[in-house]
TORMAR-975145 format. One line per 5 residues: number of its first residue (from 1); for each residue x negated, y, z of N, C-alpha, C, O. Coordinates in nm, 4 decimals. Each point is the difference from the previous one (the first is absolute). Example, Ala and Ser with C-alpha at 12.3 -4.5 7.8 and 13.67 -1.06 7.14 Angstrom:
% TORMAR-975145
1 = -1.3190,-0.5690,0.7800,0.0890,0.1190,0.0000,-0.0900,0.1200,0.0000,-0.1036,-0.0019,0.0665; 0.1386,0.1069,-0.1385,-0.0820,0.1190,0.0060,0.0770,0.1090,0.0730,-0.0509,0.1108,0.0169
***
This chain:
% TORMAR-975145
1 = 0.6832,-1.5786,-1.1143,-0.1055,0.0437,0.0360,-0.1190,-0.0993,-0.0192,0.0036,-0.1092,0.0567; -0.0956,0.1406,-0.1256,-0.1127,-0.0959,-0.0113,-0.0856,-0.0135,0.1159,-0.0433,0.1014,0.0549; 0.0167,-0.2100,-0.0151,-0.0786,-0.0368,0.1055,0.0728,0.0054,0.1373,-0.0587,0.0026,0.1083; 0.2005,-0.0013,-0.1265,0.0824,0.0198,0.1429,-0.0343,-0.1156,0.0968,0.0226,0.0107,0.1205; -0.0727,-0.1116,-0.1704,-0.0388,-0.1026,0.1019,-0.1249,0.0286,0.1064,-0.0032,-0.0518,0.1116
6 = -0.0865,0.1308,-0.1563,-0.0850,0.0577,0.0525,0.0065,0.1192,0.1095,-0.0877,0.0329,0.0798; 0.2024,0.0162,-0.0965,0.0537,0.1252,0.0822,0.0512,-0.0459,0.1260,0.0577,-0.1088,0.0006; -0.0704,0.1799,0.1165,0.0544,-0.0318,0.1247,0.0995,0.1113,0.0005,-0.0400,0.0936,0.0694; 0.1642,-0.0721,-0.1278,0.1018,0.0786,-0.0032,0.0902,-0.0011,0.1214,0.0646,-0.1015,0.0259; -0.0563,0.2249,0.0604,0.1190,-0.0104,0.1004,0.0817,0.1034,0.0004,-0.0504,0.1101,-0.0219
11 = 0.1551,-0.1168,0.0396,0.0974,0.1327,0.0011,0.0252,0.0306,0.1395,0.0142,-0.0867,0.0862; -0.0084,0.2230,-0.0639,0.0293,0.0505,0.1139,0.1211,0.0864,-0.0018,0.0564,0.0200,-0.1076; -0.0091,0.0362,0.2245,0.1306,0.0641,0.0052,-0.0418,0.1644,-0.0165,0.0766,0.0902,-0.0338; -0.2048,-0.0795,0.0640,-0.0475,0.1616,0.0105,-0.1524,0.0051,-0.0080,-0.0700,-0.1012,0.0011; 0.0249,0.2226,-0.0091,-0.1587,0.0138,-0.0171,-0.0404,-0.0511,0.1546,-0.0874,-0.0845,0.0190
16 = 0.1562,0.1420,0.0779,-0.0596,-0.0339,0.1402,0.0122,-0.1445,0.0212,-0.0989,-0.0455,0.0575; 0.1738,-0.0264,-0.0810,0.0031,-0.1425,-0.0093,-0.1191,-0.0501,-0.0631,-0.0745,-0.0773,0.0603; 0.0501,0.1189,-0.1862,-0.1127,-0.0611,-0.0590,-0.1308,0.0346,0.0575,-0.0929,-0.0807,-0.0037; 0.0808,0.2041,0.0598,-0.1274,0.0361,0.0690,-0.0184,-0.0770,0.1135,-0.1124,-0.0420,0.0274; 0.2128,0.0171,0.0451,0.0016,-0.0841,0.1096,-0.0489,-0.1308,-0.0189,-0.0802,-0.0542,0.0761
21 = 0.1299,0.0020,-0.1806,-0.0307,-0.1460,-0.0398,-0.1454,-0.0057,-0.0406,-0.0695,-0.0928,0.0416; 0.0145,0.1949,-0.1275,-0.1364,-0.0379,-0.0644,-0.0976,0.0651,0.0827,-0.1173,-0.0270,-0.0260; 0.1425,0.1144,0.1289,-0.0920,0.0837,0.0824,-0.1136,0.0356,-0.0675,-0.1025,-0.0668,0.0140; 0.1070,0.1773,-0.0960,-0.1215,0.0459,-0.0557,-0.0665,0.0922,0.1089,0.0579,0.0549,0.0937; -0.2001,-0.0492,-0.1277,-0.0818,0.0973,0.0749,0.0367,0.1490,-0.0278,0.0234,0.0819,0.0889
26 = -0.0211,-0.0547,-0.2320,0.0436,0.1303,-0.0484,0.0991,-0.0183,-0.1014,0.0104,-0.1084,-0.0574; 0.0691,0.2138,0.0289,0.0850,0.0035,-0.0932,-0.0118,0.1328,-0.0871,0.0137,0.1123,0.0485; -0.0406,-0.1376,-0.1819,-0.0135,0.1195,-0.0880,0.1286,0.0292,-0.1002,0.0599,-0.0973,-0.0458; -0.0295,0.1938,0.0213,0.1082,0.0355,-0.0786,-0.0490,0.0492,-0.1275,-0.0939,0.0795,0.0054; 0.1443,-0.1152,-0.1301,-0.0463,0.0437,-0.1133,0.1144,0.1059,-0.0582,0.1167,-0.0327,-0.0212
31 = -0.1689,0.1598,0.0003,0.0831,0.1144,-0.0305,-0.0564,0.1064,-0.0921,-0.1218,0.0157,-0.0083; 0.2066,0.0568,-0.0600,-0.0499,0.0972,-0.0790,-0.0152,0.1508,0.0753,-0.0415,0.1003,-0.0580; 0.0833,-0.1057,0.1977,0.0202,0.0978,0.0696,-0.1085,-0.0051,0.1030,0.0253,0.0030,0.1205; -0.1630,-0.0119,-0.1761,-0.1374,0.0424,0.0715,-0.0845,-0.0098,-0.0902,0.0217,-0.0547,-0.1081; -0.1545,0.1199,0.1509,-0.1160,0.0207,-0.0630,-0.1092,-0.1038,0.0213,-0.1076,-0.0018,-0.0596
36 = 0.1450,-0.0764,0.1436,-0.1062,-0.1023,0.0293,0.0092,-0.1160,-0.0719,0.0920,-0.0814,0.0076; -0.2127,0.0734,-0.0950,0.0181,-0.1218,-0.0886,-0.0265,-0.1444,0.0697,-0.0573,-0.0037,0.1089; 0.0961,-0.1042,-0.1678,-0.0089,-0.1309,0.0591,-0.1523,-0.0276,0.0074,-0.0375,-0.0610,0.1002; -0.0517,0.0953,-0.1875,-0.1285,-0.0122,0.0157,-0.0700,0.0521,0.1230,-0.1097,-0.0388,0.0401; 0.1880,0.1338,0.0167,-0.0551,0.0684,0.1466,0.0264,-0.0973,0.1113,-0.0620,0.0132,0.1055
41 = 0.1390,-0.0985,-0.1191,0.0451,-0.1048,0.1104,-0.0954,-0.1077,-0.0065,-0.0338,-0.0457,-0.1092; -0.0170,-0.0030,0.2294,-0.0837,-0.1242,0.0174,0.0584,-0.1015,0.0366,0.0181,-0.0217,0.1198; 0.0272,-0.0692,-0.2239,0.0595,-0.1293,0.0356,-0.0473,-0.0915,0.1177,-0.1196,-0.0286,0.0054; 0.2120,-0.0224,0.0957,-0.0381,-0.0868,0.0920,0.0699,-0.1148,-0.0121,0.1048,0.0026,-0.0645; -0.1453,-0.1097,0.1174,0.0826,-0.1218,0.0346,0.1380,0.0407,0.0843,-0.0102,0.0658,0.1035
46 = 0.1046,-0.0973,-0.1404,0.1370,0.0167,0.0565,0.0660,0.1234,-0.0416,0.0870,0.0497,0.0715; -0.1229,0.0045,-0.1848,0.0621,0.1354,-0.0399,0.1175,-0.0401,-0.0834,-0.0071,-0.0966,-0.0760; 0.1174,0.1706,0.0892,0.1056,-0.0005,-0.0859,0.0475,0.1301,-0.0894,0.0047,0.1133,0.0480; 0.0248,-0.1399,-0.1643,0.0381,0.1116,-0.0941,0.1325,-0.0024,-0.0356,0.0467,-0.1001,-0.0543; 0.0266,0.2064,0.0800,0.1214,0.0182,-0.0479,0.0348,0.0821,-0.1328,-0.0619,0.1008,-0.0342
51 = 0.1693,-0.1570,-0.0367,0.0131,0.0509,-0.1427,0.1517,0.0061,0.0000,0.0713,-0.0872,0.0497; -0.0262,0.2014,-0.1118,0.1505,0.0295,-0.0165,0.0318,-0.0272,-0.1419,-0.0848,-0.0231,-0.0862; 0.2134,0.0274,0.0676,0.0540,0.0011,-0.1545,-0.0682,0.0853,-0.0850,-0.0369,0.1086,0.0449; 0.0090,-0.1446,-0.1824,-0.0534,0.0798,-0.0837,0.0630,0.1269,-0.0242,-0.0678,0.0967,-0.0346; 0.2241,-0.0877,0.0539,0.0631,0.1061,-0.0383,0.0065,0.1063,0.1235,0.0478,0.1126,-0.0142
56 = -0.0872,-0.1483,0.1046,0.0222,0.1069,0.1255,-0.0934,-0.0060,0.0872,-0.0148,0.0971,0.0742; -0.0758,-0.2179,-0.0603,-0.0945,-0.0147,0.1028,0.0483,-0.0293,0.1331,0.1194,-0.0247,0.0173; -0.2061,0.0253,0.0826,0.0304,-0.0397,0.1434,0.0887,0.1051,0.0508,-0.0076,0.1102,-0.0543; 0.0976,-0.1293,0.1585,0.0754,0.1048,0.0745,-0.0835,0.0733,0.0634,-0.1000,-0.0513,0.0503; 0.1257,0.1872,-0.0407,-0.0842,0.1165,0.0875,-0.0195,-0.0501,0.1261,-0.1121,0.0171,0.0479
61 = 0.2138,-0.0883,0.0326,-0.0052,-0.0374,0.1352,-0.1006,-0.0909,0.0195,-0.0732,0.0215,0.0966; 0.0453,-0.1452,-0.1837,-0.1146,-0.0588,-0.0045,-0.1273,0.0632,-0.0200,-0.0882,-0.0192,0.0837; 0.0650,0.0996,-0.1939,-0.1239,0.0665,-0.0234,-0.0452,0.0735,0.1328,-0.1092,-0.0189,0.0536; 0.2154,0.1124,-0.0036,-0.0106,0.0842,0.0888,-0.0518,-0.0679,0.1396,-0.0698,0.0627,0.0796; 0.1104,-0.1936,-0.0594,-0.0196,-0.0578,0.1118,-0.1613,-0.0441,0.0340,-0.0415,-0.0424,0.1078
66 = -0.0262,0.0621,-0.2157,-0.1401,-0.0562,0.0068,-0.0912,0.1336,-0.0107,0.0373,0.1052,-0.0519; -0.1490,-0.1264,0.1041,-0.0911,0.0874,0.0149,-0.0432,0.0695,-0.1554,-0.0116,-0.0736,-0.0980; -0.0060,0.1941,0.0906,-0.0594,0.0344,-0.1483,-0.1012,-0.0871,-0.0620,0.0103,-0.0309,-0.1187; -0.1247,-0.0178,0.2051,-0.0789,-0.0703,-0.0620,0.0449,-0.1496,-0.0464,-0.0740,-0.0767,-0.0616; 0.1796,0.0539,0.0931,0.0746,-0.1325,-0.0268,0.0970,0.0185,-0.1160,0.0888,-0.0825,-0.0219
71 = -0.1069,0.1927,-0.0530,0.0962,0.0367,-0.1117,-0.1052,0.0026,-0.1113,-0.1011,0.0694,0.0109; 0.1263,-0.1474,-0.1206,-0.0990,-0.0101,-0.0972,0.0892,0.0139,-0.1442,0.1140,-0.0429,-0.0179; -0.1990,0.1153,-0.0792,0.0521,0.0022,-0.1348,-0.1163,-0.0549,-0.0985,-0.1204,-0.0083,0.0243; 0.1867,-0.0250,-0.1363,-0.0787,-0.0455,-0.1196,-0.0182,0.1179,-0.0804,0.1035,0.0429,-0.0510; -0.2089,0.0195,0.0273,-0.0052,0.1167,-0.1064,0.0355,-0.0307,-0.1165,-0.0384,-0.1046,-0.0524
76 = 0.1135,0.1859,-0.0044,0.0617,0.0336,-0.1303,-0.0307,0.1227,-0.0809,-0.0398,0.1064,0.0474; 0.0588,-0.1279,-0.1552,-0.0124,0.1353,-0.0817,0.1260,0.0671,0.0052,0.1043,-0.0614,-0.0220; -0.1069,0.2036,0.0542,0.1033,0.0763,0.0265,0.0935,-0.0252,-0.1296,-0.0382,-0.0178,-0.1157; 0.1720,0.0209,0.1655,0.1138,0.0013,-0.1084,0.0230,-0.1594,-0.0519,0.0968,-0.0274,-0.0709; -0.1731,-0.0525,0.1036,0.0036,-0.1449,-0.0339,0.1113,-0.0708,0.0628,0.0320,0.0393,0.1122
81 = 0.0345,-0.1389,-0.1651,0.0830,-0.0995,0.0465,-0.0545,-0.0625,0.1214,-0.1220,-0.0157,0.0045; 0.1971,-0.0234,0.0978,-0.0683,-0.1114,0.1007,-0.0320,-0.1043,-0.0440,0.0530,-0.0380,-0.1044; -0.1549,-0.0458,0.1731,-0.0202,-0.1316,-0.0465,0.1069,-0.0975,0.0398,0.0690,0.0294,0.0976; -0.0456,-0.1497,-0.1659,0.1012,-0.0732,0.0611,-0.0579,-0.0689,0.1176,-0.1214,-0.0041,0.0205; 0.2194,-0.0553,0.0640,-0.0234,-0.0427,0.1269,-0.1091,-0.1207,-0.0207,-0.0978,-0.0008,0.0749
86 = 0.1090,-0.0799,-0.1537,-0.0962,-0.1142,0.0019,-0.1526,0.0565,-0.0400,-0.1004,-0.0598,0.0385; 0.0943,0.1696,-0.1118,-0.1444,0.0522,-0.0335,-0.0353,0.0570,0.1082,-0.1156,-0.0213,0.0366; 0.1924,0.1001,0.0379,-0.0590,0.0697,0.1226,-0.0264,-0.0985,0.1099,-0.0994,0.0264,0.0677; 0.1655,-0.1327,-0.0354,-0.0210,-0.1224,0.0914,-0.1321,-0.0468,-0.0249,-0.0786,-0.0295,0.0899; 0.0512,0.0220,-0.2251,-0.1177,-0.1033,-0.0382,-0.1163,0.0911,0.0307,-0.0996,-0.0451,0.0567
91 = 0.1094,0.1793,-0.0943,-0.1210,0.0920,0.0377,-0.0323,-0.0057,0.1212,-0.1193,-0.0171,0.0254; 0.2105,0.0291,0.0782,-0.0145,0.0142,0.1369,-0.0395,-0.1270,0.0717,-0.0678,0.0050,0.1026; 0.1052,-0.1077,-0.1503,-0.0293,-0.1476,0.0491,-0.1157,-0.0373,-0.0392,-0.0764,-0.0526,0.0809; 0.0335,0.0752,-0.2350,-0.1228,-0.0306,-0.0309,-0.1294,0.0712,0.0805,-0.1011,-0.0595,0.0372; 0.1327,0.2131,-0.0188,-0.1038,0.0568,0.0476,-0.0300,-0.0374,0.1463,-0.1127,-0.0162,0.0468
96 = 0.2261,0.0050,0.0167,-0.0011,-0.0568,0.1567,-0.0966,-0.1165,-0.0183,-0.1132,0.0134,0.0465; 0.1440,-0.1195,-0.1055,-0.0707,-0.1265,-0.0163,-0.1405,0.0048,-0.0402,-0.0848,-0.0803,0.0389; 0.0604,0.1950,-0.1322,-0.1445,0.0265,-0.0301,-0.0837,0.0649,0.1144,-0.1187,-0.0277,0.0179; 0.1922,0.1198,0.0613,-0.0647,0.0657,0.1305,-0.0180,-0.1130,0.1150,-0.0831,0.0061,0.0906; 0.1650,-0.0974,-0.1089,-0.0310,-0.1188,0.1031,-0.1004,-0.1101,-0.0636,-0.0097,-0.1137,0.0464
101 = -0.0579,0.1568,-0.1488,-0.1001,-0.0876,-0.0485,0.0780,-0.1203,-0.0824,-0.0604,-0.1071,-0.0053; 0.1631,0.1138,-0.0463,0.0573,-0.1081,-0.0670,0.0160,-0.1388,0.0798,-0.0053,-0.1100,-0.0550; 0.0239,0.1291,0.1809,-0.0119,-0.1193,0.0864,0.1325,-0.0792,-0.0344,0.0928,0.0521,-0.0618; -0.0921,-0.1754,0.1048,0.1086,-0.0789,-0.0475,0.1278,0.0211,0.0821,0.0076,0.0036,0.1228; 0.0792,0.0079,-0.2010,0.1342,0.0613,0.0855,0.0718,-0.1164,0.0567,-0.0026,-0.1059,-0.0627
106 = 0.0612,0.1139,0.1655,0.0912,-0.0960,0.0822,0.1498,0.0578,-0.0345,0.0620,0.0863,0.0622; -0.0295,-0.1449,-0.1571,0.1356,0.0297,-0.0677,0.1024,-0.0312,0.1127,0.0822,0.0829,0.0394; -0.0925,-0.1949,0.0038,0.1151,-0.0582,0.0812,-0.0107,0.0654,0.1564,0.0732,-0.0392,0.0908; -0.1645,0.1332,-0.0756,-0.0223,0.0514,0.1470,0.0617,0.1386,-0.0204,0.0353,0.0591,0.1020; -0.0167,0.0034,-0.2265,0.0264,0.1399,-0.0291,0.1394,0.0020,-0.1064,-0.0104,0.0160,-0.1216
111 = 0.1236,-0.0329,0.1847,0.1314,-0.0033,-0.0737,0.0217,0.1298,-0.0749,-0.0545,0.0967,0.0533; 0.1146,-0.0750,-0.1531,0.0530,0.1108,-0.0630,0.1301,0.0372,0.0472,0.0825,-0.0911,0.0079; -0.0469,0.2099,0.0258,0.1279,0.0363,0.0431,0.0939,0.0556,-0.1140,0.1150,0.0351,0.0264
***
């Protein structure tokens, strides 16, 4: 992994353990099972975004555990293949950063799960 020395990678036993550790203010799930575009969400400091595997996405129980306004999708042309995970994360992370005014990130205070 390029730039691995800049990442603060932590492994957790499960999602609940991760969320307990990072204590996000809000959690958003990226899914194809909503009509709410990611552009409709207004990013705030402390938000967390969940992405599932490219082949199947997040489990339904995770998606359904969040309010509908915290379920987001990236619009796609109907019938097209899904974006790969790296591209989807890039779109969401960059737009959230843009919404926050491109403020300096505190990488060591926001570990990835």
